[in-house]
Structures are given as structure tokens and as C-alpha cells.
Steps between C-alpha positions, in 0.01 A plus 500: 500500500368180661149506648371239750146553600244295694364317189720598209870561435694624208746758361430864430714648219530867552670542162201352303237598760365140506435242765581134426270277703696192590298328769135488609454320831729202458488476116760629276403709198645767273277791396606858426261771612521861408324763706176490303472126523564505880234766541249306296565189713471704820177665390349168409589349837373809685164481319464130566650474850161451662448152353481242784678238292795713419663500154676264267813594310627320195871449452620402151135468391497163667569510875218627715597666824215565755528803714284518813348841588786550747750421228340737259550777757865401538542494122355853482738615774786358301391670177472827686848468622623431150298787352697754708817399300371603164610847374 
């Protein structure tokens, strides 16, 4: 099932119960997240969402993607929407 959020997009595979992250903002990527990994990422962003400078994600251990505080909130909303699909 295709997912297109505010900041991220990807494909949720109900058979394997995994989300394949395919895009962050305007950058393409390919990362498979199981429910535990998604929850860990969500917990980290929730705990650090009060930072005025936002957050920086790393894609492919090389590409830095800056998220403003507003984008962090949008990212969290996207993760929450995906989390409902895990079973």
C-alpha cells in the first residue's frame, strides 16, 4: 500500500509488516523499517522535538537532510499515520 505523507513517502507491505521509506522531502532513499524501528525513530523525534534548530537526518550515511521544527512535527505525523498500519 502506497503512503504519501507531508515529508515522507513509501510503501507499506502488509504481508511482511514493513514500511519501505522511499522519499524524505525531495530526496530518494530506500530503507525498510519494521514496527520497532519506526517506534524508536518516533520516540527519538518526540523526545527531541523541542530543539529550536530542528533535526538532521542522514540518508545513506552520507546525505544530510535538515528538518526544521515544523518539518519534525510533519515527520512525526507521517510516522503516526504509518504506525496504524502495523499489525
